[in-house]
Structure formats: C-alpha cells, structure tokens
GULO-876203 format. One record per residue (C-alpha): residue in three letters; x, y, z. Coordinates in steps of 0.02 Angstrom, whole numbers, padded with zeros to 5 digits, always signed. Each point is the difference from the previous one (the first is absolute). Layout:
N
ALAXYZ...
***
This chain:
393
UNK-01445-00774-00597UNK+00052+00065+00172UNK+00141+00126-00004UNK+00161-00050+00085UNK+00029+00115+00149UNK+00180+00051+00031UNK+00042+00094+00159UNK+00158+00107+00004UNK+00081+00047+00164UNK+00115+00149+00018UNK+00086+00078+00150UNK+00128+00123-00069UNK+00015+00131-00138UNK+00150-00085-00083UNK-00093-00164-00021UNK-00161+00084-00055UNK+00091+00093-00139UNK+00059-00167-00070UNK-00169-00085+00023UNK-00100+00140-00079UNK+00015-00052-00185UNK-00058-00177+00041UNK-00142+00063+00109UNK-00059+00112-00142UNK+00005-00145-00123UNK-00101-00113+00117UNK-00126+00140+00031UNK-00026+00023-00187UNK-00015-00185-00043UNK-00180-00056-00027UNK+00034-00173+00071UNK+00079+00058+00162UNK-00056+00093+00155UNK+00125+00107+00096UNK+00000+00013+00190UNK+00124+00101+00103UNK+00057-00008+00181UNK+00106+00148+00057UNK+00107-00001+00156UNK+00168+00058+00071UNK+00072+00171-00038UNK-00136+00038-00129UNK-00113+00042+00148UNK+00126+00104+00098UNK+00017+00189-00006UNK+00180-00019+00059UNK+00043-00089-00163UNK-00100+00110-00118UNK-00171-00086+00009UNK+00025-00075-00173UNK-00175-00076+00007UNK-00052+00167-00075UNK+00104-00039-00155UNK-00088-00169-00015UNK-00168+00089+00001UNK+00058+00129-00127UNK+00052-00142-00114UNK-00181-00060-00001UNK+00016-00157+00106UNK-00131-00046+00128UNK+00075-00053+00167UNK-00113-00143+00053UNK+00083-00016+00170UNK+00120+00106+00103UNK+00105-00085+00133UNK+00092+00127+00112UNK+00149-00080+00089UNK+00129+00136+00040UNK+00021+00082+00169UNK+00112+00143+00058UNK+00148-00117+00031UNK+00111-00068-00139UNK+00107-00123+00099UNK+00028-00182-00048UNK-00129-00050+00131UNK-00124+00124-00073UNK+00027-00078-00171UNK-00036-00173+00070UNK-00160+00066+00081UNK-00050+00084-00164UNK+00021-00168-00087UNK-00122-00077+00124UNK-00127+00139-00029UNK+00022-00020-00188UNK-00027-00188+00005UNK-00160+00018+00102UNK-00066+00148-00100UNK+00034-00079-00170UNK-00076-00165+00057UNK-00161+00088+00049UNK+00000+00099-00163UNK+00022-00159-00103UNK-00144-00078+00095UNK-00112+00141-00059UNK+00068+00015-00178UNK+00020-00187-00040UNK+00116+00021-00151UNK+00055-00143-00113UNK+00182+00047+00028UNK+00108+00137+00073UNK+00148+00087-00081UNK+00144+00064+00107UNK+00168+00069-00053UNK+00176-00008+00062UNK+00074-00008+00172UNK-00082+00116+00126UNK-00061-00063+00168UNK-00180+00050-00038UNK+00000-00122-00146UNK+00063-00142+00109UNK-00149+00029+00116UNK-00119+00012-00148UNK+00064-00161-00078UNK-00012-00089+00168UNK-00180+00057+00020UNK-00048-00057-00175UNK+00085-00169+00025UNK-00096-00028+00162UNK-00162+00051-00087UNK+00034-00123-00143UNK+00015+00137-00131UNK+00134-00024-00135UNK+00145+00124+00010UNK+00081+00074-00156UNK+00173+00069+00041UNK+00088+00127-00111UNK+00189+00029+00004UNK+00050-00158+00092UNK+00171-00079-00019UNK+00094+00164+00017UNK+00142+00028+00123UNK+00037+00149+00113UNK+00130-00058+00126UNK+00002+00161+00098UNK-00177-00001+00066UNK-00122-00116+00088UNK-00107+00023-00157UNK+00101-00146-00070UNK-00069-00121+00129UNK-00175+00071-00015UNK+00000-00018-00190UNK+00051-00183+00007UNK-00128-00035+00137UNK-00137+00074-00110UNK+00058-00114-00142UNK-00032-00152+00108UNK-00173+00064+00047UNK-00046+00035-00182UNK-00081-00108-00133UNK+00043+00094-00160UNK+00161+00095-00034UNK+00025+00143-00124UNK+00185+00041+00001UNK+00102+00134-00086UNK+00149-00093-00077UNK+00050-00175-00053UNK+00123-00012+00145UNK-00136+00047+00123UNK-00111-00136-00073UNK+00137-00127+00031UNK+00020+00055+00181UNK-00185-00023+00034UNK+00009-00174-00076UNK+00153-00034+00108UNK-00109+00033+00152UNK-00106-00150-00049UNK-00135+00089-00101UNK-00074-00088-00152UNK+00069+00071-00164UNK-00176-00005-00074UNK-00049+00133+00128UNK+00149+00117-00026UNK-00009+00126-00144UNK+00134+00125-00055UNK-00104+00153-00045UNK+00124+00141+00034UNK-00034+00139+00123UNK-00185+00042-00019UNK+00029+00177+00060UNK+00096+00040-00158UNK-00146-00042-00113UNK-00062+00179-00015UNK+00170+00085+00000UNK-00009+00037-00187UNK-00184+00050+00004UNK-00012+00126+00140UNK-00016+00184-00042UNK+00137+00078+00103UNK+00012+00177+00064UNK+00124+00110-00092UNK+00143+00084+00092UNK-00095+00165+00009UNK-00160-00088+00057UNK+00096-00087+00139UNK+00075+00164+00060UNK-00171+00084+00001UNK-00095-00144+00082UNK+00131-00042+00131UNK+00060+00178+00032UNK+00186-00019-00025UNK+00130+00041-00132UNK+00119-00126-00075UNK+00184+00047+00012UNK+00151-00046-00107UNK+00006-00173+00079UNK-00147-00090+00081UNK-00013-00157+00106UNK-00154-00100+00053UNK+00038-00078+00169UNK-00087-00133+00104UNK+00092-00084+00144UNK-00088-00135+00102UNK+00051-00080+00164UNK+00111-00154-00020UNK-00094-00116+00115UNK+00138-00129+00031UNK+00133+00127+00050UNK+00023+00043+00183UNK-00034+00185-00025UNK-00124-00031-00143UNK+00123+00083-00118UNK-00014+00169+00085UNK+00187+00035-00019UNK-00022-00032-00185UNK-00134+00134-00007UNK+00119+00121+00085UNK+00136-00044-00126UNK-00121+00032-00144UNK-00050+00171+00068UNK+00183+00046+00023UNK+00040-00050-00179UNK-00148+00099-00066UNK+00057+00153+00096UNK+00155+00010-00108UNK-00097+00002-00164UNK+00000+00172-00081UNK-00147+00075-00096UNK-00100-00158+00035UNK-00182-00025+00048UNK-00035-00152+00109UNK-00180-00062-00005UNK-00037-00115+00147UNK-00147-00117+00022UNK-00034-00069+00174UNK+00041-00179+00045UNK-00124-00141+00030UNK-00090-00046+00161UNK+00144-00110+00060UNK+00085-00012+00170UNK+00095+00163+00030UNK-00086+00080-00150UNK-00062+00149+00100UNK+00177+00035+00064UNK+00064+00000-00178UNK-00137+00117-00058UNK+00032+00121+00143UNK+00184+00008-00046UNK-00042+00036-00182UNK-00129+00131+00051UNK+00131+00089+00106UNK+00128-00008-00142UNK-00122+00071-00128UNK-00063+00138+00114UNK+00178+00066+00017UNK+00030+00001-00189UNK-00144+00090-00088UNK+00012+00018-00188UNK+00119-00147-00022UNK-00100-00137+00087UNK-00184-00047+00007UNK-00093-00142+00086UNK-00164-00087-00046UNK-00101-00122+00104UNK-00055-00086-00160UNK+00005+00062-00179UNK-00120-00128-00072UNK+00048-00110-00146UNK-00025+00122-00144UNK+00090+00145+00084UNK+00138-00113+00067UNK+00038-00074-00171UNK-00015+00172-00081UNK+00133+00066+00119UNK+00106-00157-00024UNK+00007+00032-00188UNK+00073+00173+00029UNK+00136-00032+00130UNK+00183-00039-00025UNK-00004-00150+00118UNK-00110-00099+00119UNK+00092-00016+00165UNK-00026-00103+00158UNK-00044-00179+00040UNK-00176-00016-00072UNK-00047-00134-00126UNK-00059+00141-00114UNK+00178+00037-00052UNK+00022-00181-00052UNK-00171-00046-00070UNK-00069+00160-00077UNK+00143+00121-00035UNK+00083-00109-00134UNK-00159+00008-00106UNK+00027+00188-00012UNK+00188-00018-00031UNK+00034+00098+00159UNK+00155-00045+00103UNK-00023-00067+00177UNK+00114+00008+00151UNK-00045-00148+00111UNK+00070+00020+00176UNK+00043-00139+00121UNK-00067-00176+00023UNK-00188+00023-00004UNK-00019-00052-00183UNK+00149-00120-00002UNK-00036-00153-00108UNK-00135+00079-00106UNK+00022-00009-00190UNK+00049+00167-00072UNK+00034+00090-00164UNK+00170+00073-00046UNK-00070+00173+00042UNK+00007-00040+00187UNK+00157+00051+00097UNK+00021-00092+00165UNK+00098+00085+00138UNK+00038-00017+00185UNK-00099+00100+00127UNK+00137+00127+00038UNK+00010+00180-00060UNK+00158-00024-00104UNK-00069-00148-00097UNK-00166+00087-00027UNK+00086+00158-00063UNK+00104-00100-00125UNK-00156-00092-00060UNK-00091+00165-00028UNK+00146+00065-00105UNK-00002-00160-00103UNK-00190+00004-00024UNK+00009+00176-00074UNK+00153-00031-00109UNK-00024+00012-00187UNK+00066-00176-00028UNK-00121-00079+00125UNK-00148+00101-00065UNK+00038-00066-00175UNK+00011-00178+00068UNK-00165+00020+00093UNK-00088+00061-00157UNK+00024-00174-00075UNK-00045-00112+00147UNK-00138-00130-00002UNK-00106-00022+00156UNK+00002-00184+00053UNK-00169+00021+00083UNK-00100+00044-00156UNK-00112-00146-00051UNK-00139-00061-00113UNK-00131+00131+00039UNK-00151+00013+00111UNK-00115-00098-00117UNK+00106-00155+00029UNK-00022+00017+00189UNK-00188+00027-00012UNK-00015-00154-00111UNK+00085-00106+00134UNK-00116+00067+00136UNK-00152-00038-00108UNK+00050-00173-00063UNK+00081-00083+00149UNK-00113-00134+00070UNK-00058+00026+00178UNK-00036-00184+00019UNK+00138-00077+00104UNK+00097+00163+00009UNK+00003-00004+00190UNK+00089-00168+00000UNK+00189+00019-00011UNK+00131-00132-00026UNK+00182+00027+00044UNK+00115-00031-00148UNK+00164-00084+00043UNK+00156+00094-00057UNK+00054-00140-00118UNK-00164+00010-00092UNK+00004+00191+00004UNK+00170+00003-00087UNK-00079-00079-00152UNK-00106+00156-00021UNK+00144+00127-00001UNK-00007+00050-00181
***
C-alpha cells in the first residue's frame, strides 16, 4: 500500500517548535511519509537562521523557499507573501504530497495555503478558530481556515468558531495544542547546564521576555516596548533573558532597540536570536515569569506552572489559564503586573492551574491524518449558521 505523503510547511521558529512533536510522529509512522518545506525567517541570518535547528533535530528539508529581503515594511511583507506563494507552488509541483499541514496565523502560511489550494492539494490547518484582536494575524488565521479542508483545533470553543465560519463539523477536530504533546517527555537542561551552555548566571529573580510588533497599531506597539524596558529597568537583582521577535513589519526596529538596551546592561540582561525549543523550554521552567506579548506565555508557560505577564492587545481574545496576568502597555501597569506575578499568593495559584490547550495526545492527531479519506476532501460545502448551531455541543 502506498504511503500517505504529508508535507509540513514552516516559516518561523515559534511555529516550528509547536509543529515539531507532530512532525516527529509522522516521520516515525510506517504508513506515512514526511516532507518539509522551509521558508521565512528560518532561512535568515538576521533572525537566527533557525533552519540549522531543524537540521539538528534530524529533519530533511525537501525544499527551501527564501522570501525575506532587507526591508521589513508592510509593503515588503506583501512582496514576501507573493514570493512565498510562487516558491511553495513550485515546490509542491515537485513534491506532489497528498496533503499539506500548516499552523496558525502567519502570513507565510496564508501564501502556502493559497498555493496548495490552487494546486488542488488538501490543506490541514492547525490552531484555527482562535482570536487575537490586536494583530492582523487574526484576519490571516480566519482566511487560512476558509482555504483549508481539515481543521485540527486546540479547544472546544475554537472548534465552534471554525464551524461558525461555515466549515463542516465532520472536518473539525478538537485535538488540543499539538506543540504541548512532548512537554512531559523532553529531557530538559538543569539550571547549572543552562548557565554553562548559554554563558550566563541566573539571579534572584529571572524573566524570559519576547515582545513582538503589534501589527494593527499605528506605531506597531513600539511605545509598548519602551514601556516594558522602562519597567524592567526598575527591577532589582533581576536577570532579563530576551529572545528576538519574529520577521514581522518593524521587527528589525524592535530588535535593534532590544540590542541597544542589552548592550548597556551587561550581567543583568542577555539577548538570543533563537534559543531552539529544548533550550527555550528549559529556560522557561527556571524563570519567575514569562513576559511580553508572545503566544508562548499563554500556550506553553501554563503547562510548566510559570506565571505570565501578557502586555497589550496582541493576544487579546485568546483563551488563557489563570496563570496569565493581562496588563496595559504602559510602564506602571507592567511594573504592577510583575510584582503580582512574583507574589507568593500568585505563585501558589499558578502551581494549581490547568492549561486549556492541553489535548488528547499526538497519537490522536496522527490517526486523523492517516484515516481521513482523501476522496472528495477538496470539495467544500458551506454550512448555514442555523444548521451549525445544532452541532454546538
């Protein structure tokens, strides 16, 4: 029997970290064949060239699609989307997979899904139905949903939203966040191993910080970044571990500001282009709080019972555990949230939280990918809202 070929597409380190457990499971399954297309910031030195991590993890990159130029304006992003669509289309023409898998809400995935749809290749979308009001990612995510043929969502509420958009309930599965599947199985670095490998020393308090551009705000959230740095400056005996932001509009400006901040504060700040999944999660386990506006503080940190300070509107609307503290993007609000995150009462509360994104396990997801019939999968019918309401259970 011919193996079913499943092609994964990844364009950023954050998304790859979540896809990795599923990619490993597909690679190891005797009935499946894994293909991989790599694009976006994975191929850029400016963003840490995380394609090297993919290779170290033992994955073969069947196709590489470079799309980024020196500019990171909105117009440059639109041009990168065009390059991605063309490059992925040509790659799919050579690889001829049975289906593609794309995750989330980045612009590279909208281009990839568009290319697959035009090439008549079924699209499997992970993490649809979520809401992030503060970024254009929201629109991109919903657009990918309408281009996709099979939906693997992370919560019951997200499943309902996808059905609300007219998708057939028989094609929408609540599987949890696939990136959490290996959280309990990874062998993490100890505190001493982290300090030796990454060449820094933990202090009395420690924060892991990632702050991305807020793409729907006029200044991309740059004032919020300044407010965060001001608030961090008033923290005593505290190490701040920064990771660079994604390849988004204004991302290079954000990274330059963080680089300048870190250079002026040796010993109490450190910046990494990309830590890689194992090192990132190892550090996350050891810090007092995850701080910024990255989805990591909402999706991953609760599984480690680590408090999160979520700043501003970028993640507004996303489901969250009780360990997440939302605050405005001003220095006073951020400072108060940091005090709360480190308080004994909140730490006790966080130790008991349940992560709403944890699901049924990776085997359940692989079974869906193996068993779903390809016959007729490309044909989609729009489900009227009255009929969809009957499926909200």
